[in-house]
ChimeraX commands (.cxc) that place a marker at each C-alpha (Angstrom):
marker #1 position -187.13,163.69,131.16 radius 0.5
marker #1 position -190.52,162.02,131.70 radius 0.5
marker #1 position -192.55,163.27,128.73 radius 0.5
marker #1 position -193.19,160.36,126.39 radius 0.5
marker #1 position -192.28,157.77,129.03 radius 0.5
marker #1 position -195.15,155.33,129.44 radius 0.5
marker #1 position -196.50,154.32,132.83 radius 0.5
marker #1 position -195.21,150.79,132.17 radius 0.5
marker #1 position -191.69,152.05,131.40 radius 0.5
marker #1 position -191.65,154.30,134.46 radius 0.5
marker #1 position -192.93,151.48,136.67 radius 0.5
marker #1 position -190.31,149.08,135.33 radius 0.5
marker #1 position -187.48,151.60,135.72 radius 0.5
marker #1 position -188.53,152.58,139.25 radius 0.5
marker #1 position -188.67,149.03,140.55 radius 0.5
marker #1 position -185.46,148.04,138.77 radius 0.5
marker #1 position -183.60,150.88,140.49 radius 0.5
marker #1 position -185.14,150.02,143.85 radius 0.5
marker #1 position -184.02,146.42,143.38 radius 0.5
marker #1 position -180.43,147.62,142.86 radius 0.5
marker #1 position -180.66,149.12,146.35 radius 0.5
marker #1 position -181.97,145.89,147.79 radius 0.5
marker #1 position -185.50,147.25,148.13 radius 0.5
marker #1 position -188.36,145.08,146.92 radius 0.5
marker #1 position -191.63,146.77,147.94 radius 0.5
marker #1 position -194.95,144.99,147.56 radius 0.5
marker #1 position -197.70,147.27,146.26 radius 0.5
marker #1 position -201.18,147.05,144.77 radius 0.5
marker #1 position -200.05,147.57,141.19 radius 0.5
marker #1 position -203.41,148.53,139.68 radius 0.5
marker #1 position -205.02,152.02,139.74 radius 0.5
marker #1 position -207.37,152.34,142.72 radius 0.5
marker #1 position -210.88,153.70,142.10 radius 0.5
marker #1 position -209.74,155.32,138.86 radius 0.5
marker #1 position -211.19,155.17,135.33 radius 0.5
marker #1 position -208.21,153.12,134.17 radius 0.5
marker #1 position -207.95,149.55,135.42 radius 0.5
marker #1 position -204.84,148.62,133.45 radius 0.5
marker #1 position -202.01,147.33,135.69 radius 0.5
marker #1 position -199.10,149.77,135.81 radius 0.5
marker #1 position -196.71,147.24,134.30 radius 0.5
marker #1 position -198.98,146.95,131.24 radius 0.5
marker #1 position -200.01,150.59,130.74 radius 0.5
marker #1 position -198.37,151.71,127.50 radius 0.5
marker #1 position -201.11,154.23,126.66 radius 0.5
marker #1 position -200.61,156.97,129.26 radius 0.5
marker #1 position -197.37,158.83,128.62 radius 0.5
marker #1 position -197.99,162.56,129.07 radius 0.5
marker #1 position -195.96,164.74,131.46 radius 0.5
marker #1 position -196.43,168.51,131.62 radius 0.5
marker #1 position -193.55,170.06,133.57 radius 0.5
marker #1 position -195.32,173.41,133.92 radius 0.5
marker #1 position -198.38,171.96,135.61 radius 0.5
marker #1 position -196.36,169.57,137.75 radius 0.5
marker #1 position -194.51,172.62,139.11 radius 0.5
marker #1 position -197.80,174.49,139.71 radius 0.5
marker #1 position -199.14,171.40,141.50 radius 0.5
marker #1 position -196.06,171.31,143.74 radius 0.5
marker #1 position -196.12,175.06,144.48 radius 0.5
marker #1 position -199.80,174.86,145.41 radius 0.5
marker #1 position -199.19,172.00,147.83 radius 0.5
marker #1 position -196.27,173.83,149.47 radius 0.5
marker #1 position -198.43,176.93,150.03 radius 0.5
marker #1 position -201.36,174.90,151.37 radius 0.5
marker #1 position -199.05,172.92,153.66 radius 0.5
marker #1 position -197.92,176.16,155.34 radius 0.5
marker #1 position -201.54,177.16,155.99 radius 0.5
marker #1 position -202.54,173.76,157.37 radius 0.5
marker #1 position -199.48,173.67,159.63 radius 0.5
marker #1 position -200.43,177.06,161.08 radius 0.5
marker #1 position -204.00,175.87,161.63 radius 0.5
marker #1 position -202.77,172.65,163.24 radius 0.5
marker #1 position -200.72,174.65,165.75 radius 0.5
marker #1 position -203.88,176.28,167.13 radius 0.5
marker #1 position -205.14,172.98,168.58 radius 0.5
marker #1 position -204.01,171.48,171.90 radius 0.5
marker #1 position -205.70,168.11,171.45 radius 0.5
marker #1 position -204.62,165.08,169.46 radius 0.5
marker #1 position -204.28,165.66,165.74 radius 0.5
marker #1 position -202.62,164.04,162.77 radius 0.5
marker #1 position -199.65,165.61,161.04 radius 0.5
marker #1 position -200.44,167.40,157.81 radius 0.5
marker #1 position -200.19,164.56,155.32 radius 0.5
marker #1 position -200.86,163.54,151.74 radius 0.5
marker #1 position -203.83,161.19,151.83 radius 0.5
marker #1 position -203.11,158.20,149.62 radius 0.5
marker #1 position -206.66,157.55,148.45 radius 0.5
marker #1 position -207.79,160.80,146.84 radius 0.5
marker #1 position -204.42,162.59,146.88 radius 0.5
marker #1 position -205.55,165.45,149.10 radius 0.5
marker #1 position -203.41,167.28,151.64 radius 0.5
marker #1 position -205.20,166.65,154.92 radius 0.5
marker #1 position -205.31,167.19,158.68 radius 0.5
marker #1 position -207.60,165.64,161.30 radius 0.5
marker #1 position -208.44,166.75,164.85 radius 0.5
marker #1 position -209.78,164.37,167.53 radius 0.5
marker #1 position -212.06,165.16,170.47 radius 0.5
marker #1 position -210.89,162.11,172.42 radius 0.5
marker #1 position -214.44,160.72,172.58 radius 0.5
marker #1 position -215.41,157.38,171.05 radius 0.5
marker #1 position -217.80,157.38,168.11 radius 0.5
marker #1 position -220.70,154.95,167.67 radius 0.5
marker #1 position -219.62,151.61,166.14 radius 0.5
marker #1 position -219.92,151.17,162.36 radius 0.5
marker #1 position -220.38,147.39,161.97 radius 0.5
marker #1 position -221.49,147.73,158.34 radius 0.5
marker #1 position -218.28,149.52,157.31 radius 0.5
marker #1 position -215.04,147.90,156.18 radius 0.5
marker #1 position -212.16,147.50,158.63 radius 0.5
marker #1 position -210.27,150.58,157.42 radius 0.5
marker #1 position -213.31,152.83,157.81 radius 0.5
marker #1 position -214.16,151.37,161.22 radius 0.5
marker #1 position -210.66,152.15,162.47 radius 0.5
marker #1 position -210.53,155.62,160.90 radius 0.5
marker #1 position -213.81,156.68,162.51 radius 0.5
marker #1 position -213.65,154.81,165.81 radius 0.5
marker #1 position -213.42,158.21,167.54 radius 0.5
marker #1 position -214.96,161.59,166.81 radius 0.5
marker #1 position -213.06,163.61,164.23 radius 0.5
marker #1 position -213.17,166.89,162.38 radius 0.5
marker #1 position -211.08,166.70,159.23 radius 0.5
marker #1 position -209.76,169.42,156.96 radius 0.5
marker #1 position -207.86,169.48,153.71 radius 0.5
marker #1 position -207.20,170.65,150.20 radius 0.5
marker #1 position -208.37,168.49,147.33 radius 0.5
marker #1 position -207.93,168.85,143.58 radius 0.5
marker #1 position -211.45,167.49,143.06 radius 0.5
marker #1 position -212.87,164.62,141.04 radius 0.5
marker #1 position -215.39,163.95,138.30 radius 0.5
marker #1 position -218.16,163.12,140.77 radius 0.5
marker #1 position -219.03,165.50,143.60 radius 0.5
marker #1 position -216.43,168.30,143.54 radius 0.5
marker #1 position -215.19,168.92,139.98 radius 0.5
marker #1 position -212.65,171.64,140.88 radius 0.5
marker #1 position -209.93,172.27,143.50 radius 0.5
marker #1 position -211.32,173.12,146.94 radius 0.5
marker #1 position -210.60,173.36,150.64 radius 0.5
marker #1 position -212.92,171.16,152.68 radius 0.5
marker #1 position -213.92,170.06,156.14 radius 0.5
marker #1 position -216.24,167.41,157.53 radius 0.5
marker #1 position -217.29,166.29,160.99 radius 0.5
marker #1 position -217.72,162.58,161.71 radius 0.5
marker #1 position -220.03,161.36,162.92 radius 0.5
marker #1 position -222.00,164.28,161.53 radius 0.5
marker #1 position -224.00,165.98,164.31 radius 0.5
marker #1 position -227.55,167.22,163.83 radius 0.5
marker #1 position -227.83,170.82,162.67 radius 0.5
marker #1 position -224.28,171.05,161.34 radius 0.5
marker #1 position -225.21,172.74,158.06 radius 0.5
marker #1 position -227.17,175.42,159.91 radius 0.5
marker #1 position -223.89,176.84,161.21 radius 0.5
marker #1 position -222.31,179.78,159.34 radius 0.5
marker #1 position -219.10,179.49,157.35 radius 0.5
marker #1 position -216.49,182.10,156.48 radius 0.5
marker #1 position -215.74,183.71,154.11 radius 0.5
marker #1 position -219.09,184.35,152.44 radius 0.5
marker #1 position -218.13,182.27,149.39 radius 0.5
marker #1 position -217.85,179.11,151.53 radius 0.5
marker #1 position -220.78,176.70,151.47 radius 0.5
marker #1 position -222.13,173.38,152.70 radius 0.5
marker #1 position -222.42,170.63,150.09 radius 0.5
marker #1 position -223.87,167.13,150.24 radius 0.5
marker #1 position -221.41,164.29,149.71 radius 0.5
marker #1 position -222.10,160.56,150.04 radius 0.5
marker #1 position -225.02,161.08,152.38 radius 0.5
marker #1 position -223.16,163.56,154.61 radius 0.5
marker #1 position -222.00,167.16,154.24 radius 0.5
marker #1 position -218.75,168.92,153.41 radius 0.5
marker #1 position -217.86,172.50,154.16 radius 0.5
marker #1 position -216.33,173.76,150.91 radius 0.5
marker #1 position -214.27,176.77,149.89 radius 0.5
marker #1 position -213.41,176.67,146.22 radius 0.5
marker #1 position -209.80,177.42,145.35 radius 0.5
marker #1 position -210.77,179.83,142.57 radius 0.5
marker #1 position -212.87,181.88,145.01 radius 0.5
marker #1 position -209.86,182.89,147.11 radius 0.5
marker #1 position -207.15,183.30,144.47 radius 0.5
marker #1 position -207.98,186.98,143.89 radius 0.5
marker #1 position -208.67,188.12,147.48 radius 0.5
marker #1 position -206.20,190.41,149.25 radius 0.5
marker #1 position -205.09,187.78,151.76 radius 0.5
marker #1 position -205.79,184.23,150.54 radius 0.5
marker #1 position -204.08,182.58,153.52 radius 0.5
marker #1 position -206.29,184.47,155.97 radius 0.5
marker #1 position -209.39,183.54,153.97 radius 0.5
marker #1 position -208.46,179.86,154.15 radius 0.5
marker #1 position -207.66,180.04,157.87 radius 0.5
marker #1 position -210.99,181.78,158.51 radius 0.5
marker #1 position -212.73,179.02,156.58 radius 0.5
marker #1 position -210.99,176.22,158.47 radius 0.5
marker #1 position -211.73,177.87,161.82 radius 0.5
marker #1 position -215.40,178.45,160.98 radius 0.5
marker #1 position -215.80,174.82,159.89 radius 0.5
marker #1 position -214.13,173.64,163.09 radius 0.5
marker #1 position -216.31,175.88,165.25 radius 0.5
marker #1 position -219.40,174.57,163.45 radius 0.5
marker #1 position -218.49,170.93,163.99 radius 0.5
marker #1 position -217.18,171.46,167.50 radius 0.5
marker #1 position -220.30,173.33,168.60 radius 0.5
marker #1 position -222.78,170.83,167.18 radius 0.5
marker #1 position -220.81,167.78,168.36 radius 0.5
marker #1 position -220.32,169.26,171.85 radius 0.5
marker #1 position -216.54,169.33,171.75 radius 0.5
marker #1 position -214.76,171.21,174.53 radius 0.5
marker #1 position -213.60,173.79,172.01 radius 0.5
marker #1 position -212.33,176.35,174.52 radius 0.5
marker #1 position -210.07,173.93,176.40 radius 0.5
marker #1 position -208.71,172.46,173.17 radius 0.5
marker #1 position -207.73,175.85,171.75 radius 0.5
marker #1 position -204.12,177.01,171.85 radius 0.5
marker #1 position -203.75,180.64,172.86 radius 0.5
marker #1 position -201.36,182.81,174.86 radius 0.5
marker #1 position -202.90,181.54,178.09 radius 0.5
marker #1 position -202.57,177.84,177.25 radius 0.5
marker #1 position -199.01,177.48,178.52 radius 0.5
marker #1 position -199.93,179.29,181.74 radius 0.5
marker #1 position -202.89,176.95,182.34 radius 0.5
marker #1 position -200.72,173.90,181.61 radius 0.5
marker #1 position -198.00,175.06,184.02 radius 0.5
marker #1 position -200.55,175.52,186.80 radius 0.5
marker #1 position -202.08,172.08,186.28 radius 0.5
marker link #1:1,2 radius 0.2
marker link #1:2,3 radius 0.2
marker link #1:3,4 radius 0.2
marker link #1:4,5 radius 0.2
marker link #1:5,6 radius 0.2
marker link #1:6,7 radius 0.2
marker link #1:7,8 radius 0.2
marker link #1:8,9 radius 0.2
marker link #1:9,10 radius 0.2
marker link #1:10,11 radius 0.2
marker link #1:11,12 radius 0.2
marker link #1:12,13 radius 0.2
marker link #1:13,14 radius 0.2
marker link #1:14,15 radius 0.2
marker link #1:15,16 radius 0.2
marker link #1:16,17 radius 0.2
marker link #1:17,18 radius 0.2
marker link #1:18,19 radius 0.2
marker link #1:19,20 radius 0.2
marker link #1:20,21 radius 0.2
marker link #1:21,22 radius 0.2
marker link #1:22,23 radius 0.2
marker link #1:23,24 radius 0.2
marker link #1:24,25 radius 0.2
marker link #1:25,26 radius 0.2
marker link #1:26,27 radius 0.2
marker link #1:27,28 radius 0.2
marker link #1:28,29 radius 0.2
marker link #1:29,30 radius 0.2
marker link #1:30,31 radius 0.2
marker link #1:31,32 radius 0.2
marker link #1:32,33 radius 0.2
marker link #1:33,34 radius 0.2
marker link #1:34,35 radius 0.2
marker link #1:35,36 radius 0.2
marker link #1:36,37 radius 0.2
marker link #1:37,38 radius 0.2
marker link #1:38,39 radius 0.2
marker link #1:39,40 radius 0.2
marker link #1:40,41 radius 0.2
marker link #1:41,42 radius 0.2
marker link #1:42,43 radius 0.2
marker link #1:43,44 radius 0.2
marker link #1:44,45 radius 0.2
marker link #1:45,46 radius 0.2
marker link #1:46,47 radius 0.2
marker link #1:47,48 radius 0.2
marker link #1:48,49 radius 0.2
marker link #1:49,50 radius 0.2
marker link #1:50,51 radius 0.2
marker link #1:51,52 radius 0.2
marker link #1:52,53 radius 0.2
marker link #1:53,54 radius 0.2
marker link #1:54,55 radius 0.2
marker link #1:55,56 radius 0.2
marker link #1:56,57 radius 0.2
marker link #1:57,58 radius 0.2
marker link #1:58,59 radius 0.2
marker link #1:59,60 radius 0.2
marker link #1:60,61 radius 0.2
marker link #1:61,62 radius 0.2
marker link #1:62,63 radius 0.2
marker link #1:63,64 radius 0.2
marker link #1:64,65 radius 0.2
marker link #1:65,66 radius 0.2
marker link #1:66,67 radius 0.2
marker link #1:67,68 radius 0.2
marker link #1:68,69 radius 0.2
marker link #1:69,70 radius 0.2
marker link #1:70,71 radius 0.2
marker link #1:71,72 radius 0.2
marker link #1:72,73 radius 0.2
marker link #1:73,74 radius 0.2
marker link #1:74,75 radius 0.2
marker link #1:75,76 radius 0.2
marker link #1:76,77 radius 0.2
marker link #1:77,78 radius 0.2
marker link #1:78,79 radius 0.2
marker link #1:79,80 radius 0.2
marker link #1:80,81 radius 0.2
marker link #1:81,82 radius 0.2
marker link #1:82,83 radius 0.2
marker link #1:83,84 radius 0.2
marker link #1:84,85 radius 0.2
marker link #1:85,86 radius 0.2
marker link #1:86,87 radius 0.2
marker link #1:87,88 radius 0.2
marker link #1:88,89 radius 0.2
marker link #1:89,90 radius 0.2
marker link #1:90,91 radius 0.2
marker link #1:91,92 radius 0.2
marker link #1:92,93 radius 0.2
marker link #1:93,94 radius 0.2
marker link #1:94,95 radius 0.2
marker link #1:95,96 radius 0.2
marker link #1:96,97 radius 0.2
marker link #1:97,98 radius 0.2
marker link #1:98,99 radius 0.2
marker link #1:99,100 radius 0.2
marker link #1:100,101 radius 0.2
marker link #1:101,102 radius 0.2
marker link #1:102,103 radius 0.2
marker link #1:103,104 radius 0.2
marker link #1:104,105 radius 0.2
marker link #1:105,106 radius 0.2
marker link #1:106,107 radius 0.2
marker link #1:107,108 radius 0.2
marker link #1:108,109 radius 0.2
marker link #1:109,110 radius 0.2
marker link #1:110,111 radius 0.2
marker link #1:111,112 radius 0.2
marker link #1:112,113 radius 0.2
marker link #1:113,114 radius 0.2
marker link #1:114,115 radius 0.2
marker link #1:115,116 radius 0.2
marker link #1:116,117 radius 0.2
marker link #1:117,118 radius 0.2
marker link #1:118,119 radius 0.2
marker link #1:119,120 radius 0.2
marker link #1:120,121 radius 0.2
marker link #1:121,122 radius 0.2
marker link #1:122,123 radius 0.2
marker link #1:123,124 radius 0.2
marker link #1:124,125 radius 0.2
marker link #1:125,126 radius 0.2
marker link #1:126,127 radius 0.2
marker link #1:127,128 radius 0.2
marker link #1:128,129 radius 0.2
marker link #1:129,130 radius 0.2
marker link #1:130,131 radius 0.2
marker link #1:131,132 radius 0.2
marker link #1:132,133 radius 0.2
marker link #1:133,134 radius 0.2
marker link #1:134,135 radius 0.2
marker link #1:135,136 radius 0.2
marker link #1:136,137 radius 0.2
marker link #1:137,138 radius 0.2
marker link #1:138,139 radius 0.2
marker link #1:139,140 radius 0.2
marker link #1:140,141 radius 0.2
marker link #1:141,142 radius 0.2
marker link #1:142,143 radius 0.2
marker link #1:143,144 radius 0.2
marker link #1:144,145 radius 0.2
marker link #1:145,146 radius 0.2
marker link #1:146,147 radius 0.2
marker link #1:147,148 radius 0.2
marker link #1:148,149 radius 0.2
marker link #1:149,150 radius 0.2
marker link #1:150,151 radius 0.2
marker link #1:151,152 radius 0.2
marker link #1:152,153 radius 0.2
marker link #1:153,154 radius 0.2
marker link #1:154,155 radius 0.2
marker link #1:155,156 radius 0.2
marker link #1:156,157 radius 0.2
marker link #1:157,158 radius 0.2
marker link #1:158,159 radius 0.2
marker link #1:159,160 radius 0.2
marker link #1:160,161 radius 0.2
marker link #1:161,162 radius 0.2
marker link #1:162,163 radius 0.2
marker link #1:163,164 radius 0.2
marker link #1:164,165 radius 0.2
marker link #1:165,166 radius 0.2
marker link #1:166,167 radius 0.2
marker link #1:167,168 radius 0.2
marker link #1:168,169 radius 0.2
marker link #1:169,170 radius 0.2
marker link #1:170,171 radius 0.2
marker link #1:171,172 radius 0.2
marker link #1:172,173 radius 0.2
marker link #1:173,174 radius 0.2
marker link #1:174,175 radius 0.2
marker link #1:175,176 radius 0.2
marker link #1:176,177 radius 0.2
marker link #1:177,178 radius 0.2
marker link #1:178,179 radius 0.2
marker link #1:179,180 radius 0.2
marker link #1:180,181 radius 0.2
marker link #1:181,182 radius 0.2
marker link #1:182,183 radius 0.2
marker link #1:183,184 radius 0.2
marker link #1:184,185 radius 0.2
marker link #1:185,186 radius 0.2
marker link #1:186,187 radius 0.2
marker link #1:187,188 radius 0.2
marker link #1:188,189 radius 0.2
marker link #1:189,190 radius 0.2
marker link #1:190,191 radius 0.2
marker link #1:191,192 radius 0.2
marker link #1:192,193 radius 0.2
marker link #1:193,194 radius 0.2
marker link #1:194,195 radius 0.2
marker link #1:195,196 radius 0.2
marker link #1:196,197 radius 0.2
marker link #1:197,198 radius 0.2
marker link #1:198,199 radius 0.2
marker link #1:199,200 radius 0.2
marker link #1:200,201 radius 0.2
marker link #1:201,202 radius 0.2
marker link #1:202,203 radius 0.2
marker link #1:203,204 radius 0.2
marker link #1:204,205 radius 0.2
marker link #1:205,206 radius 0.2
marker link #1:206,207 radius 0.2
marker link #1:207,208 radius 0.2
marker link #1:208,209 radius 0.2
marker link #1:209,210 radius 0.2
marker link #1:210,211 radius 0.2
marker link #1:211,212 radius 0.2
marker link #1:212,213 radius 0.2
marker link #1:213,214 radius 0.2
marker link #1:214,215 radius 0.2
marker link #1:215,216 radius 0.2
marker link #1:216,217 radius 0.2
marker link #1:217,218 radius 0.2
marker link #1:218,219 radius 0.2
marker link #1:219,220 radius 0.2
marker link #1:220,221 radius 0.2
view
């Protein structure tokens, strides 16, 4: 259906059909931070569509979504839904401590708003051609507390990596594909990264954890 259809043709068809429904969205119609800078309406070069890999992409996201939803349910504090992040196309989740972060006057407005409070973020990313050239699970703590990378990560294949002057906890997708229980390995990784960030940033990790006693404590409050 899509193979051989150029980006320009797809863009034109999509917006024509939306217009028939009375929908006229306004978008930034140029690739964002991508090698190509050709406006979508003019891109007649890119036209490939591989159904097999699109299906693998979708199946991977569905499986990862289940894991992130389970991990999200372990936290009693404020958190985002599991969501597809528009910028780098990663499936992500963020937890908040409730404490304000130091101001970032040098940052743009979007970054200032995103990091106005302490966060520990988690996600699955297909990588890029810069810092992480392969699919990986990740976590970062912002602002990054001192000593973060001294904390252990699980499983043993997980590691700390420098990224844009800060550090990511990384678990490469290929490293867990052949283990007996990949979902458990990912959950162990996410929990270890959270414990590392929470400990070093002085979060109230115990009170923010959901366990069998949480409902009892809430009912007594």
